[in-house]
Backbone as XML, in Angstrom:
<?xml version="1.0"?>
<chain id="A" units="angstrom">
  <residue number="1" name="UNK">
    <atom name="N" x="-5.398" y="11.795" z="-9.177"/>
    <atom name="CA" x="-5.492" y="11.751" z="-7.738"/>
    <atom name="C" x="-4.098" y="11.405" z="-7.175"/>
  </residue>
  <residue number="2" name="UNK">
    <atom name="N" x="-3.741" y="12.020" z="-6.070"/>
    <atom name="CA" x="-2.420" y="11.759" z="-5.489"/>
    <atom name="C" x="-2.353" y="10.336" z="-4.927"/>
  </residue>
  <residue number="3" name="UNK">
    <atom name="N" x="-1.155" y="9.740" z="-4.926"/>
    <atom name="CA" x="-1.013" y="8.346" z="-4.505"/>
    <atom name="C" x="-1.567" y="8.038" z="-3.106"/>
  </residue>
  <residue number="4" name="UNK">
    <atom name="N" x="-1.328" y="8.879" z="-2.127"/>
    <atom name="CA" x="-1.832" y="8.606" z="-0.784"/>
    <atom name="C" x="-3.353" y="8.554" z="-0.777"/>
  </residue>
  <residue number="5" name="UNK">
    <atom name="N" x="-4.005" y="9.461" z="-1.487"/>
    <atom name="CA" x="-5.478" y="9.469" z="-1.560"/>
    <atom name="C" x="-5.990" y="8.175" z="-2.196"/>
  </residue>
  <residue number="6" name="UNK">
    <atom name="N" x="-5.304" y="7.702" z="-3.236"/>
    <atom name="CA" x="-5.718" y="6.453" z="-3.878"/>
    <atom name="C" x="-5.626" y="5.283" z="-2.898"/>
  </residue>
  <residue number="7" name="UNK">
    <atom name="N" x="-4.536" y="5.230" z="-2.130"/>
    <atom name="CA" x="-4.387" y="4.151" z="-1.152"/>
    <atom name="C" x="-5.441" y="4.264" z="-0.062"/>
  </residue>
  <residue number="8" name="UNK">
    <atom name="N" x="-5.741" y="5.485" z="0.360"/>
    <atom name="CA" x="-6.790" y="5.694" z="1.363"/>
    <atom name="C" x="-8.139" y="5.216" z="0.833"/>
  </residue>
  <residue number="9" name="UNK">
    <atom name="N" x="-8.395" y="5.490" z="-0.433"/>
    <atom name="CA" x="-9.654" y="5.070" z="-1.058"/>
    <atom name="C" x="-9.770" y="3.540" z="-1.098"/>
  </residue>
  <residue number="10" name="UNK">
    <atom name="N" x="-8.685" y="2.880" z="-1.476"/>
    <atom name="CA" x="-8.681" y="1.414" z="-1.515"/>
    <atom name="C" x="-8.946" y="0.859" z="-0.117"/>
  </residue>
  <residue number="11" name="UNK">
    <atom name="N" x="-8.253" y="1.403" z="0.872"/>
    <atom name="CA" x="-8.337" y="0.865" z="2.229"/>
    <atom name="C" x="-9.609" y="1.254" z="2.973"/>
  </residue>
  <residue number="12" name="UNK">
    <atom name="N" x="-10.335" y="2.228" z="2.478"/>
    <atom name="CA" x="-11.559" y="2.658" z="3.159"/>
    <atom name="C" x="-12.591" y="1.533" z="3.236"/>
  </residue>
  <residue number="13" name="UNK">
    <atom name="N" x="-12.482" y="0.553" z="2.336"/>
    <atom name="CA" x="-13.399" y="-0.594" z="2.349"/>
    <atom name="C" x="-13.076" y="-1.580" z="3.477"/>
  </residue>
  <residue number="14" name="UNK">
    <atom name="N" x="-11.850" y="-1.496" z="4.023"/>
    <atom name="CA" x="-11.386" y="-2.505" z="4.974"/>
    <atom name="C" x="-11.086" y="-1.995" z="6.368"/>
  </residue>
  <residue number="15" name="UNK">
    <atom name="N" x="-10.921" y="-0.692" z="6.522"/>
    <atom name="CA" x="-10.560" y="-0.162" z="7.830"/>
    <atom name="C" x="-11.093" y="1.246" z="8.026"/>
  </residue>
  <residue number="16" name="UNK">
    <atom name="N" x="-11.381" y="1.564" z="9.267"/>
    <atom name="CA" x="-11.771" y="2.927" z="9.625"/>
    <atom name="C" x="-10.583" y="3.678" z="10.208"/>
  </residue>
  <residue number="17" name="UNK">
    <atom name="N" x="-9.445" y="2.991" z="10.366"/>
    <atom name="CA" x="-8.248" y="3.598" z="10.943"/>
    <atom name="C" x="-7.677" y="4.657" z="9.999"/>
  </residue>
  <residue number="18" name="UNK">
    <atom name="N" x="-6.935" y="5.573" z="10.571"/>
    <atom name="CA" x="-6.300" y="6.630" z="9.773"/>
    <atom name="C" x="-5.213" y="6.019" z="8.885"/>
  </residue>
  <residue number="19" name="UNK">
    <atom name="N" x="-5.303" y="6.276" z="7.600"/>
    <atom name="CA" x="-4.326" y="5.773" z="6.651"/>
    <atom name="C" x="-3.339" y="6.899" z="6.365"/>
  </residue>
  <residue number="20" name="UNK">
    <atom name="N" x="-2.189" y="6.811" z="7.016"/>
    <atom name="CA" x="-1.125" y="7.802" z="6.880"/>
    <atom name="C" x="0.132" y="7.086" z="6.408"/>
  </residue>
  <residue number="21" name="UNK">
    <atom name="N" x="1.125" y="7.821" z="5.919"/>
    <atom name="CA" x="2.360" y="7.158" z="5.483"/>
    <atom name="C" x="3.019" y="6.301" z="6.565"/>
  </residue>
  <residue number="22" name="UNK">
    <atom name="N" x="2.866" y="6.682" z="7.828"/>
    <atom name="CA" x="3.514" y="5.914" z="8.897"/>
    <atom name="C" x="2.663" y="4.755" z="9.415"/>
  </residue>
  <residue number="23" name="UNK">
    <atom name="N" x="1.446" y="4.601" z="8.909"/>
    <atom name="CA" x="0.552" y="3.536" z="9.381"/>
    <atom name="C" x="1.075" y="2.157" z="8.984"/>
  </residue>
  <residue number="24" name="UNK">
    <atom name="N" x="1.184" y="1.278" z="9.976"/>
    <atom name="CA" x="1.591" y="-0.099" z="9.747"/>
    <atom name="C" x="0.393" y="-0.886" z="9.200"/>
  </residue>
  <residue number="25" name="UNK">
    <atom name="N" x="0.639" y="-1.669" z="8.151"/>
    <atom name="CA" x="-0.441" y="-2.440" z="7.548"/>
    <atom name="C" x="-1.056" y="-3.414" z="8.550"/>
  </residue>
  <residue number="26" name="UNK">
    <atom name="N" x="-0.230" y="-4.025" z="9.382"/>
    <atom name="CA" x="-0.732" y="-5.023" z="10.328"/>
    <atom name="C" x="-1.141" y="-4.383" z="11.645"/>
  </residue>
  <residue number="27" name="UNK">
    <atom name="N" x="-0.225" y="-3.667" z="12.282"/>
    <atom name="CA" x="-0.485" y="-3.132" z="13.626"/>
    <atom name="C" x="-1.547" y="-2.035" z="13.636"/>
  </residue>
  <residue number="28" name="UNK">
    <atom name="N" x="-1.442" y="-1.074" z="12.731"/>
    <atom name="CA" x="-2.360" y="0.071" z="12.748"/>
    <atom name="C" x="-3.642" y="-0.165" z="11.966"/>
  </residue>
  <residue number="29" name="UNK">
    <atom name="N" x="-3.522" y="-0.868" z="10.845"/>
    <atom name="CA" x="-4.685" y="-1.047" z="9.975"/>
    <atom name="C" x="-5.354" y="-2.408" z="10.147"/>
  </residue>
  <residue number="30" name="UNK">
    <atom name="N" x="-4.734" y="-3.292" z="10.926"/>
    <atom name="CA" x="-5.338" y="-4.583" z="11.248"/>
    <atom name="C" x="-5.484" y="-5.530" z="10.074"/>
  </residue>
  <residue number="31" name="UNK">
    <atom name="N" x="-4.596" y="-5.421" z="9.094"/>
    <atom name="CA" x="-4.696" y="-6.271" z="7.913"/>
    <atom name="C" x="-4.043" y="-7.619" z="8.154"/>
  </residue>
  <residue number="32" name="UNK">
    <atom name="N" x="-4.626" y="-8.667" z="7.554"/>
    <atom name="CA" x="-3.986" y="-9.978" z="7.580"/>
    <atom name="C" x="-3.271" y="-10.182" z="6.241"/>
  </residue>
  <residue number="33" name="UNK">
    <atom name="N" x="-2.579" y="-11.304" z="6.099"/>
    <atom name="CA" x="-1.769" y="-11.523" z="4.900"/>
    <atom name="C" x="-2.609" y="-11.518" z="3.620"/>
  </residue>
  <residue number="34" name="UNK">
    <atom name="N" x="-3.813" y="-12.077" z="3.682"/>
    <atom name="CA" x="-4.687" y="-12.084" z="2.508"/>
    <atom name="C" x="-5.041" y="-10.655" z="2.086"/>
  </residue>
  <residue number="35" name="UNK">
    <atom name="N" x="-5.440" y="-9.824" z="3.047"/>
    <atom name="CA" x="-5.798" y="-8.440" z="2.733"/>
    <atom name="C" x="-4.605" y="-7.644" z="2.239"/>
  </residue>
  <residue number="36" name="UNK">
    <atom name="N" x="-3.443" y="-7.914" z="2.781"/>
    <atom name="CA" x="-2.245" y="-7.201" z="2.330"/>
    <atom name="C" x="-1.970" y="-7.510" z="0.865"/>
  </residue>
  <residue number="37" name="UNK">
    <atom name="N" x="-2.042" y="-8.775" z="0.489"/>
    <atom name="CA" x="-1.811" y="-9.148" z="-0.913"/>
    <atom name="C" x="-2.861" y="-8.499" z="-1.813"/>
  </residue>
  <residue number="38" name="UNK">
    <atom name="N" x="-4.115" y="-8.531" z="-1.405"/>
    <atom name="CA" x="-5.178" y="-7.905" z="-2.184"/>
    <atom name="C" x="-4.947" y="-6.398" z="-2.307"/>
  </residue>
  <residue number="39" name="UNK">
    <atom name="N" x="-4.619" y="-5.773" z="-1.193"/>
    <atom name="CA" x="-4.349" y="-4.333" z="-1.194"/>
    <atom name="C" x="-3.186" y="-3.992" z="-2.112"/>
  </residue>
  <residue number="40" name="UNK">
    <atom name="N" x="-2.102" y="-4.754" z="-2.034"/>
    <atom name="CA" x="-0.936" y="-4.461" z="-2.876"/>
    <atom name="C" x="-1.258" y="-4.644" z="-4.354"/>
  </residue>
  <residue number="41" name="UNK">
    <atom name="N" x="-2.094" y="-5.636" z="-4.669"/>
    <atom name="CA" x="-2.524" y="-5.837" z="-6.052"/>
    <atom name="C" x="-3.333" y="-4.627" z="-6.535"/>
  </residue>
  <residue number="42" name="UNK">
    <atom name="N" x="-4.241" y="-4.154" z="-5.691"/>
    <atom name="CA" x="-5.037" y="-2.973" z="-6.035"/>
    <atom name="C" x="-4.139" y="-1.740" z="-6.181"/>
  </residue>
  <residue number="43" name="UNK">
    <atom name="N" x="-3.169" y="-1.594" z="-5.279"/>
    <atom name="CA" x="-2.245" y="-0.456" z="-5.338"/>
    <atom name="C" x="-1.459" y="-0.484" z="-6.639"/>
  </residue>
  <residue number="44" name="UNK">
    <atom name="N" x="-0.977" y="-1.662" z="-7.031"/>
    <atom name="CA" x="-0.236" y="-1.787" z="-8.290"/>
    <atom name="C" x="-1.098" y="-1.349" z="-9.471"/>
  </residue>
  <residue number="45" name="UNK">
    <atom name="N" x="-2.330" y="-1.835" z="-9.502"/>
    <atom name="CA" x="-3.232" y="-1.506" z="-10.614"/>
    <atom name="C" x="-3.568" y="-0.020" z="-10.646"/>
  </residue>
  <residue number="46" name="UNK">
    <atom name="N" x="-3.931" y="0.542" z="-9.504"/>
    <atom name="CA" x="-4.378" y="1.940" z="-9.452"/>
    <atom name="C" x="-3.237" y="2.933" z="-9.619"/>
  </residue>
  <residue number="47" name="UNK">
    <atom name="N" x="-2.034" y="2.576" z="-9.137"/>
    <atom name="CA" x="-0.899" y="3.495" z="-9.231"/>
    <atom name="C" x="-0.010" y="3.205" z="-10.426"/>
  </residue>
  <residue number="48" name="UNK">
    <atom name="N" x="-0.269" y="2.091" z="-11.126"/>
    <atom name="CA" x="0.465" y="1.784" z="-12.351"/>
    <atom name="C" x="1.912" y="1.379" z="-12.151"/>
  </residue>
  <residue number="49" name="UNK">
    <atom name="N" x="2.172" y="0.493" z="-11.209"/>
    <atom name="CA" x="3.531" y="-0.012" z="-11.023"/>
    <atom name="C" x="3.455" y="-1.462" z="-10.584"/>
  </residue>
  <residue number="50" name="UNK">
    <atom name="N" x="4.617" y="-2.141" z="-10.552"/>
    <atom name="CA" x="4.644" y="-3.536" z="-10.121"/>
    <atom name="C" x="5.617" y="-3.683" z="-8.966"/>
  </residue>
  <residue number="51" name="UNK">
    <atom name="N" x="5.218" y="-4.490" z="-7.997"/>
    <atom name="CA" x="6.072" y="-4.779" z="-6.851"/>
    <atom name="C" x="6.721" y="-6.132" z="-7.097"/>
  </residue>
  <residue number="52" name="UNK">
    <atom name="N" x="8.041" y="-6.154" z="-7.070"/>
    <atom name="CA" x="8.768" y="-7.401" z="-7.207"/>
    <atom name="C" x="8.521" y="-8.253" z="-5.962"/>
  </residue>
  <residue number="53" name="UNK">
    <atom name="N" x="8.340" y="-9.557" z="-6.150"/>
    <atom name="CA" x="8.054" y="-10.441" z="-5.018"/>
    <atom name="C" x="9.101" y="-10.330" z="-3.918"/>
  </residue>
  <residue number="54" name="UNK">
    <atom name="N" x="10.342" y="-10.060" z="-4.275"/>
    <atom name="CA" x="11.402" y="-9.943" z="-3.276"/>
    <atom name="C" x="11.207" y="-8.726" z="-2.380"/>
  </residue>
  <residue number="55" name="UNK">
    <atom name="N" x="10.416" y="-7.769" z="-2.830"/>
    <atom name="CA" x="10.181" y="-6.551" z="-2.052"/>
    <atom name="C" x="8.977" y="-6.668" z="-1.106"/>
  </residue>
  <residue number="56" name="UNK">
    <atom name="N" x="8.187" y="-7.716" z="-1.248"/>
    <atom name="CA" x="7.008" y="-7.875" z="-0.393"/>
    <atom name="C" x="7.377" y="-7.863" z="1.084"/>
  </residue>
  <residue number="57" name="UNK">
    <atom name="N" x="8.479" y="-8.505" z="1.433"/>
    <atom name="CA" x="8.906" y="-8.588" z="2.831"/>
    <atom name="C" x="9.286" y="-7.236" z="3.412"/>
  </residue>
  <residue number="58" name="UNK">
    <atom name="N" x="9.632" y="-6.280" z="2.556"/>
    <atom name="CA" x="10.073" y="-4.964" z="3.037"/>
    <atom name="C" x="8.905" y="-4.018" z="3.283"/>
  </residue>
  <residue number="59" name="UNK">
    <atom name="N" x="7.715" y="-4.410" z="2.877"/>
    <atom name="CA" x="6.550" y="-3.533" z="2.996"/>
    <atom name="C" x="5.913" y="-3.698" z="4.367"/>
  </residue>
  <residue number="60" name="UNK">
    <atom name="N" x="6.046" y="-2.658" z="5.179"/>
    <atom name="CA" x="5.493" y="-2.674" z="6.532"/>
    <atom name="C" x="4.452" y="-1.570" z="6.693"/>
  </residue>
  <residue number="61" name="UNK">
    <atom name="N" x="4.707" y="-0.420" z="6.062"/>
    <atom name="CA" x="3.833" y="0.742" z="6.226"/>
    <atom name="C" x="3.283" y="1.216" z="4.878"/>
  </residue>
  <residue number="62" name="UNK">
    <atom name="N" x="2.319" y="2.113" z="4.957"/>
    <atom name="CA" x="1.787" y="2.768" z="3.760"/>
    <atom name="C" x="2.909" y="3.529" z="3.053"/>
  </residue>
  <residue number="63" name="UNK">
    <atom name="N" x="3.793" y="4.136" z="3.834"/>
    <atom name="CA" x="4.933" y="4.858" z="3.266"/>
    <atom name="C" x="5.823" y="3.968" z="2.419"/>
  </residue>
  <residue number="64" name="UNK">
    <atom name="N" x="5.974" y="2.707" z="2.821"/>
    <atom name="CA" x="6.771" y="1.767" z="2.025"/>
    <atom name="C" x="6.139" y="1.554" z="0.651"/>
  </residue>
  <residue number="65" name="UNK">
    <atom name="N" x="4.827" y="1.467" z="0.606"/>
    <atom name="CA" x="4.124" y="1.294" z="-0.677"/>
    <atom name="C" x="4.311" y="2.549" z="-1.531"/>
  </residue>
  <residue number="66" name="UNK">
    <atom name="N" x="4.168" y="3.713" z="-0.913"/>
    <atom name="CA" x="4.349" y="4.971" z="-1.643"/>
    <atom name="C" x="5.771" y="5.097" z="-2.189"/>
  </residue>
  <residue number="67" name="UNK">
    <atom name="N" x="6.751" y="4.670" z="-1.394"/>
    <atom name="CA" x="8.152" y="4.709" z="-1.822"/>
    <atom name="C" x="8.382" y="3.822" z="-3.036"/>
  </residue>
  <residue number="68" name="UNK">
    <atom name="N" x="7.845" y="2.611" z="-3.001"/>
    <atom name="CA" x="8.000" y="1.699" z="-4.133"/>
    <atom name="C" x="7.334" y="2.247" z="-5.388"/>
  </residue>
  <residue number="69" name="UNK">
    <atom name="N" x="6.178" y="2.868" z="-5.241"/>
    <atom name="CA" x="5.485" y="3.467" z="-6.396"/>
    <atom name="C" x="6.324" y="4.607" z="-6.977"/>
  </residue>
  <residue number="70" name="UNK">
    <atom name="N" x="6.892" y="5.433" z="-6.102"/>
    <atom name="CA" x="7.728" y="6.560" z="-6.566"/>
    <atom name="C" x="8.987" y="6.043" z="-7.243"/>
  </residue>
  <residue number="71" name="UNK">
    <atom name="N" x="9.593" y="5.033" z="-6.656"/>
    <atom name="CA" x="10.800" y="4.424" z="-7.230"/>
    <atom name="C" x="10.510" y="3.866" z="-8.627"/>
  </residue>
  <residue number="72" name="UNK">
    <atom name="N" x="9.372" y="3.215" z="-8.784"/>
    <atom name="CA" x="8.983" y="2.647" z="-10.077"/>
    <atom name="C" x="8.775" y="3.734" z="-11.125"/>
  </residue>
  <residue number="73" name="UNK">
    <atom name="N" x="8.223" y="4.872" z="-10.708"/>
    <atom name="CA" x="7.994" y="5.963" z="-11.656"/>
    <atom name="C" x="9.309" y="6.555" z="-12.157"/>
  </residue>
  <residue number="74" name="UNK">
    <atom name="N" x="10.317" y="6.569" z="-11.277"/>
    <atom name="CA" x="11.631" y="7.127" z="-11.657"/>
    <atom name="C" x="12.397" y="6.200" z="-12.571"/>
  </residue>
  <residue number="75" name="UNK">
    <atom name="N" x="12.060" y="4.912" z="-12.577"/>
    <atom name="CA" x="12.792" y="3.919" z="-13.383"/>
    <atom name="C" x="12.410" y="4.004" z="-14.837"/>
  </residue>
</chain>
């Protein structure tokens, strides 16, 4: 399954908002810090990569998560 579809599947349990690469985790999807951490943990497991704690602050949109997953695959 493509990465965006996997993220949409994870988030379907928490939001009815459109999950697009430009969607903001907080503003568009209404996530709080607890849900963001849970979502990122699920994303790591389902997409097979790890997010360094220093990169957590840089994650604002779904596209940021997709970028980190792609970057990890290239490494």
